A tleap script that builds the chain and sets N, CA, C and O, in Angstrom:
source leaprc.protein.ff14SB
mol = sequence {
  NMET THR THR ARG ALA THR ALA ARG GLN ASN
  GLU PRO LEU ASP LEU ILE CYS TRP ARG VAL
  LEU GLY THR THR ASP GLY GLY VAL LEU GLU
  GLN ALA LEU THR LEU ASN ARG GLY LEU ALA
  GLU LEU GLY VAL PHE LEU PRO GLU GLY THR
  VAL VAL ILE LEU PRO ASP ILE PRO ASP ASN
  ALA THR SER ILE VAL GLU THR VAL ASN LEU
  TRP CASP
}
set mol.1.N position { 172.629 79.300 72.328 }
set mol.1.CA position { 172.940 79.551 70.930 }
set mol.1.C position { 172.597 80.996 70.600 }
set mol.1.O position { 171.505 81.465 70.920 }
set mol.2.N position { 173.500 81.686 69.979 }
set mol.2.CA position { 173.274 83.074 69.612 }
set mol.2.C position { 172.703 83.178 68.206 }
set mol.2.O position { 172.729 82.218 67.435 }
set mol.3.N position { 172.193 84.349 67.892 }
set mol.3.CA position { 171.597 84.621 66.592 }
set mol.3.C position { 172.318 85.792 65.956 }
set mol.3.O position { 172.695 86.737 66.647 }
set mol.4.N position { 172.511 85.743 64.662 }
set mol.4.CA position { 173.115 86.861 63.926 }
set mol.4.C position { 172.020 87.599 63.162 }
set mol.4.O position { 171.137 86.990 62.559 }
set mol.5.N position { 172.104 88.910 63.205 }
set mol.5.CA position { 171.146 89.744 62.484 }
set mol.5.C position { 171.917 90.853 61.774 }
set mol.5.O position { 172.982 91.273 62.226 }
set mol.6.N position { 171.374 91.309 60.680 }
set mol.6.CA position { 171.982 92.398 59.915 }
set mol.6.C position { 171.120 93.641 60.071 }
set mol.6.O position { 169.904 93.594 59.886 }
set mol.7.N position { 171.761 94.753 60.414 }
set mol.7.CA position { 171.046 96.008 60.624 }
set mol.7.C position { 170.523 96.548 59.296 }
set mol.7.O position { 171.202 96.506 58.271 }
set mol.8.N position { 169.314 97.047 59.350 }
set mol.8.CA position { 168.749 97.754 58.203 }
set mol.8.C position { 169.182 99.212 58.290 }
set mol.8.O position { 169.830 99.604 59.260 }
set mol.9.N position { 168.844 100.002 57.314 }
set mol.9.CA position { 169.286 101.391 57.268 }
set mol.9.C position { 168.821 102.157 58.503 }
set mol.9.O position { 167.628 102.191 58.807 }
set mol.10.N position { 169.779 102.778 59.220 }
set mol.10.CA position { 169.510 103.616 60.400 }
set mol.10.C position { 168.666 102.907 61.461 }
set mol.10.O position { 167.752 103.507 62.026 }
set mol.11.N position { 168.966 101.643 61.733 }
set mol.11.CA position { 168.206 100.865 62.709 }
set mol.11.C position { 168.968 100.813 64.040 }
set mol.11.O position { 170.146 100.456 64.055 }
set mol.12.N position { 168.313 101.165 65.160 }
set mol.12.CA position { 168.977 101.070 66.456 }
set mol.12.C position { 168.969 99.629 66.973 }
set mol.12.O position { 168.200 98.792 66.499 }
set mol.13.N position { 169.828 99.357 67.941 }
set mol.13.CA position { 169.977 98.002 68.464 }
set mol.13.C position { 168.693 97.480 69.093 }
set mol.13.O position { 168.359 96.307 68.926 }
set mol.14.N position { 167.973 98.325 69.807 }
set mol.14.CA position { 166.747 97.840 70.447 }
set mol.14.C position { 165.705 97.409 69.421 }
set mol.14.O position { 164.952 96.467 69.669 }
set mol.15.N position { 165.649 98.077 68.281 }
set mol.15.CA position { 164.714 97.685 67.229 }
set mol.15.C position { 165.130 96.363 66.584 }
set mol.15.O position { 164.276 95.556 66.218 }
set mol.16.N position { 166.431 96.140 66.445 }
set mol.16.CA position { 166.911 94.853 65.921 }
set mol.16.C position { 166.523 93.726 66.869 }
set mol.16.O position { 166.057 92.674 66.432 }
set mol.17.N position { 166.715 93.947 68.168 }
set mol.17.CA position { 166.327 92.928 69.157 }
set mol.17.C position { 164.837 92.634 69.082 }
set mol.17.O position { 164.422 91.477 69.132 }
set mol.18.N position { 164.036 93.685 68.962 }
set mol.18.CA position { 162.586 93.499 68.894 }
set mol.18.C position { 162.192 92.778 67.599 }
set mol.18.O position { 161.337 91.892 67.614 }
set mol.19.N position { 162.815 93.157 66.486 }
set mol.19.CA position { 162.471 92.556 65.189 }
set mol.19.C position { 162.848 91.078 65.138 }
set mol.19.O position { 162.075 90.259 64.641 }
set mol.20.N position { 164.027 90.732 65.648 }
set mol.20.CA position { 164.519 89.362 65.523 }
set mol.20.C position { 164.075 88.484 66.690 }
set mol.20.O position { 163.627 87.356 66.480 }
set mol.21.N position { 164.195 88.992 67.915 }
set mol.21.CA position { 163.900 88.178 69.098 }
set mol.21.C position { 162.467 88.337 69.605 }
set mol.21.O position { 161.952 87.472 70.313 }
set mol.22.N position { 161.829 89.449 69.237 }
set mol.22.CA position { 160.464 89.684 69.684 }
set mol.22.C position { 160.375 90.296 71.067 }
set mol.22.O position { 159.277 90.417 71.611 }
set mol.23.N position { 161.505 90.689 71.657 }
set mol.23.CA position { 161.501 91.293 72.986 }
set mol.23.C position { 162.772 92.094 73.205 }
set mol.23.O position { 163.790 91.889 72.542 }
set mol.24.N position { 162.679 93.017 74.160 }
set mol.24.CA position { 163.865 93.718 74.631 }
set mol.24.C position { 163.999 93.563 76.141 }
set mol.24.O position { 164.850 94.200 76.762 }
set mol.25.N position { 163.161 92.719 76.728 }
set mol.25.CA position { 163.164 92.492 78.175 }
set mol.25.C position { 164.234 91.499 78.588 }
set mol.25.O position { 164.811 90.806 77.751 }
set mol.26.N position { 164.490 91.438 79.875 }
set mol.26.CA position { 165.390 90.436 80.424 }
set mol.26.C position { 166.862 90.711 80.174 }
set mol.26.O position { 167.673 89.785 80.198 }
set mol.27.N position { 167.223 91.961 79.934 }
set mol.27.CA position { 168.625 92.293 79.726 }
set mol.27.C position { 169.160 91.953 78.348 }
set mol.27.O position { 170.370 91.823 78.163 }
set mol.28.N position { 168.272 91.810 77.385 }
set mol.28.CA position { 168.688 91.450 76.022 }
set mol.28.C position { 169.621 92.505 75.423 }
set mol.28.O position { 170.628 92.166 74.802 }
set mol.29.N position { 169.285 93.788 75.612 }
set mol.29.CA position { 170.124 94.852 75.047 }
set mol.29.C position { 171.513 94.853 75.670 }
set mol.29.O position { 172.514 94.995 74.967 }
set mol.30.N position { 171.571 94.696 76.987 }
set mol.30.CA position { 172.859 94.691 77.670 }
set mol.30.C position { 173.711 93.508 77.225 }
set mol.30.O position { 174.918 93.645 77.030 }
set mol.31.N position { 173.080 92.350 77.067 }
set mol.31.CA position { 173.808 91.162 76.605 }
set mol.31.C position { 174.296 91.347 75.169 }
set mol.31.O position { 175.398 90.920 74.824 }
set mol.32.N position { 173.478 91.981 74.336 }
set mol.32.CA position { 173.872 92.217 72.946 }
set mol.32.C position { 175.069 93.160 72.883 }
set mol.32.O position { 175.967 92.969 72.064 }
set mol.33.N position { 175.086 94.170 73.739 }
set mol.33.CA position { 176.230 95.086 73.766 }
set mol.33.C position { 177.483 94.379 74.265 }
set mol.33.O position { 178.587 94.683 73.813 }
set mol.34.N position { 177.324 93.440 75.190 }
set mol.34.CA position { 178.465 92.669 75.686 }
set mol.34.C position { 179.012 91.755 74.598 }
set mol.34.O position { 180.226 91.603 74.467 }
set mol.35.N position { 178.125 91.147 73.820 }
set mol.35.CA position { 178.546 90.242 72.747 }
set mol.35.C position { 179.192 90.977 71.574 }
set mol.35.O position { 179.967 90.385 70.823 }
set mol.36.N position { 178.879 92.251 71.416 }
set mol.36.CA position { 179.367 93.036 70.276 }
set mol.36.C position { 180.201 94.211 70.773 }
set mol.36.O position { 179.733 95.349 70.794 }
set mol.37.N position { 181.415 93.934 71.164 }
set mol.37.CA position { 182.315 94.984 71.658 }
set mol.37.C position { 182.503 96.048 70.577 }
set mol.37.O position { 182.729 95.729 69.409 }
set mol.38.N position { 182.405 97.309 70.980 }
set mol.38.CA position { 182.603 98.415 70.054 }
set mol.38.C position { 181.348 98.829 69.298 }
set mol.38.O position { 181.381 99.786 68.525 }
set mol.39.N position { 180.249 98.125 69.511 }
set mol.39.CA position { 179.019 98.446 68.784 }
set mol.39.C position { 178.477 99.812 69.190 }
set mol.39.O position { 177.972 100.551 68.345 }
set mol.40.N position { 178.576 100.152 70.464 }
set mol.40.CA position { 178.068 101.440 70.945 }
set mol.40.C position { 178.826 102.613 70.330 }
set mol.40.O position { 178.288 103.715 70.216 }
set mol.41.N position { 180.061 102.377 69.939 }
set mol.41.CA position { 180.859 103.443 69.341 }
set mol.41.C position { 180.374 103.834 67.944 }
set mol.41.O position { 180.745 104.888 67.428 }
set mol.42.N position { 179.547 102.984 67.337 }
set mol.42.CA position { 179.006 103.292 66.007 }
set mol.42.C position { 177.870 104.300 66.067 }
set mol.42.O position { 177.476 104.854 65.040 }
set mol.43.N position { 177.340 104.543 67.264 }
set mol.43.CA position { 176.251 105.498 67.434 }
set mol.43.C position { 174.930 104.791 67.682 }
set mol.43.O position { 174.853 103.563 67.712 }
set mol.44.N position { 173.900 105.596 67.858 }
set mol.44.CA position { 172.570 105.058 68.155 }
set mol.44.C position { 172.021 104.288 66.965 }
set mol.44.O position { 171.504 103.181 67.117 }
set mol.45.N position { 172.132 104.870 65.791 }
set mol.45.CA position { 171.632 104.232 64.580 }
set mol.45.C position { 172.785 103.526 63.890 }
set mol.45.O position { 173.750 104.163 63.468 }
set mol.46.N position { 172.683 102.216 63.778 }
set mol.46.CA position { 173.762 101.419 63.203 }
set mol.46.C position { 173.802 101.565 61.686 }
set mol.46.O position { 172.756 101.690 61.048 }
set mol.47.N position { 174.975 101.551 61.116 }
set mol.47.CA position { 175.077 101.601 59.655 }
set mol.47.C position { 174.436 100.366 59.018 }
set mol.47.O position { 174.498 99.267 59.568 }
set mol.48.N position { 173.838 100.559 57.882 }
set mol.48.CA position { 173.200 99.453 57.167 }
set mol.48.C position { 174.227 98.372 56.860 }
set mol.48.O position { 175.333 98.659 56.401 }
set mol.49.N position { 173.843 97.123 57.120 }
set mol.49.CA position { 174.716 95.992 56.848 }
set mol.49.C position { 175.569 95.561 58.027 }
set mol.49.O position { 176.301 94.577 57.924 }
set mol.50.N position { 175.491 96.279 59.156 }
set mol.50.CA position { 176.246 95.897 60.347 }
set mol.50.C position { 175.698 94.571 60.878 }
set mol.50.O position { 174.500 94.443 61.130 }
set mol.51.N position { 176.571 93.602 61.043 }
set mol.51.CA position { 176.160 92.300 61.571 }
set mol.51.C position { 176.242 92.347 63.087 }
set mol.51.O position { 177.266 92.723 63.657 }
set mol.52.N position { 175.148 91.959 63.731 }
set mol.52.CA position { 175.036 92.011 65.183 }
set mol.52.C position { 174.776 90.610 65.709 }
set mol.52.O position { 173.936 89.888 65.174 }
set mol.53.N position { 175.493 90.224 66.754 }
set mol.53.CA position { 175.255 88.946 67.420 }
set mol.53.C position { 174.266 89.192 68.551 }
set mol.53.O position { 174.510 90.027 69.422 }
set mol.54.N position { 173.153 88.469 68.538 }
set mol.54.CA position { 172.120 88.623 69.561 }
set mol.54.C position { 172.116 87.421 70.494 }
set mol.54.O position { 172.368 86.297 70.059 }
set mol.55.N position { 171.832 87.650 71.775 }
set mol.55.CA position { 171.814 86.548 72.743 }
set mol.55.C position { 170.537 85.732 72.632 }
set mol.55.O position { 169.612 86.092 71.905 }
set mol.56.N position { 170.505 84.628 73.367 }
set mol.56.CA position { 169.282 83.850 73.485 }
set mol.56.C position { 168.262 84.644 74.282 }
set mol.56.O position { 168.624 85.498 75.092 }
set mol.57.N position { 167.003 84.365 74.055 }
set mol.57.CA position { 165.946 85.026 74.815 }
set mol.57.C position { 165.948 84.441 76.220 }
set mol.57.O position { 165.826 83.226 76.375 }
set mol.58.N position { 166.084 85.277 77.251 }
set mol.58.CA position { 166.068 84.759 78.622 }
set mol.58.C position { 164.683 84.259 79.004 }
set mol.58.O position { 163.674 84.681 78.439 }
set mol.59.N position { 164.654 83.355 79.971 }
set mol.59.CA position { 163.386 82.781 80.412 }
set mol.59.C position { 162.460 83.816 81.029 }
set mol.59.O position { 161.239 83.681 80.953 }
set mol.60.N position { 163.032 84.852 81.640 }
set mol.60.CA position { 162.206 85.843 82.322 }
set mol.60.C position { 161.734 86.968 81.405 }
set mol.60.O position { 161.092 87.906 81.877 }
set mol.61.N position { 162.029 86.900 80.125 }
set mol.61.CA position { 161.603 87.928 79.176 }
set mol.61.C position { 160.136 87.722 78.811 }
set mol.61.O position { 159.680 86.594 78.622 }
set mol.62.N position { 159.422 88.813 78.717 }
set mol.62.CA position { 158.014 88.731 78.335 }
set mol.62.C position { 157.902 88.888 76.829 }
set mol.62.O position { 158.406 89.856 76.259 }
set mol.63.N position { 157.246 87.941 76.193 }
set mol.63.CA position { 157.054 88.033 74.758 }
set mol.63.C position { 155.575 88.031 74.388 }
set mol.63.O position { 155.221 87.898 73.217 }
set mol.64.N position { 154.713 88.178 75.393 }
set mol.64.CA position { 153.279 88.217 75.151 }
set mol.64.C position { 152.854 89.676 75.026 }
set mol.64.O position { 153.141 90.491 75.902 }
set mol.65.N position { 152.185 89.990 73.957 }
set mol.65.CA position { 151.693 91.345 73.739 }
set mol.65.C position { 150.220 91.366 74.083 }
set mol.65.O position { 149.417 90.665 73.466 }
set mol.66.N position { 149.866 92.178 75.076 }
set mol.66.CA position { 148.463 92.284 75.464 }
set mol.66.C position { 147.752 93.230 74.505 }
set mol.66.O position { 148.273 94.288 74.151 }
set mol.67.N position { 146.567 92.835 74.095 }
set mol.67.CA position { 145.797 93.665 73.186 }
set mol.67.C position { 144.463 94.018 73.825 }
set mol.67.O position { 144.015 93.360 74.763 }
set mol.68.N position { 143.850 95.044 73.315 }
set mol.68.CA position { 142.561 95.499 73.813 }
set mol.68.C position { 141.569 95.418 72.674 }
set mol.68.O position { 141.841 95.882 71.567 }
set mol.69.N position { 140.423 94.830 72.947 }
set mol.69.CA position { 139.363 94.762 71.960 }
set mol.69.C position { 138.392 95.901 72.250 }
set mol.69.O position { 137.802 95.944 73.329 }
set mol.70.N position { 138.217 96.807 71.322 }
set mol.70.CA position { 137.364 97.978 71.553 }
set mol.70.C position { 135.878 97.642 71.504 }
set mol.70.O position { 135.062 98.354 72.089 }
set mol.71.N position { 135.522 96.563 70.811 }
set mol.71.CA position { 134.104 96.220 70.682 }
set mol.71.C position { 133.870 94.829 71.237 }
set mol.71.O position { 134.049 93.831 70.540 }
set mol.72.N position { 133.465 94.771 72.509 }
set mol.72.CA position { 133.127 93.487 73.149 }
set mol.72.C position { 131.639 93.302 73.240 }
set mol.72.O position { 131.174 92.282 73.748 }
savepdb mol mol.pdb
quit
C-alpha cells in the first residue's frame, strides 16, 4: 500500500520521505521517483502543494535512531 504526501514549501523529496516514512533507507527515494514520473523535472525543491506518492517502507530499512547519553 502506498502513501500520499503533500510537499511543504521548498521541501526536497528526501525530507518528505523522512517526515512521512521515518526513513530514507532501503531504496525509498528511488522507489518514490519511480512512482512519480516527472517529479525530478520539478527540481530539487518541490513546489508547495505537490502531491507525492510514497512507497511502503522496505523490511531492510533502518528506522531506529541511535542516541547518545552525555551523562551516564
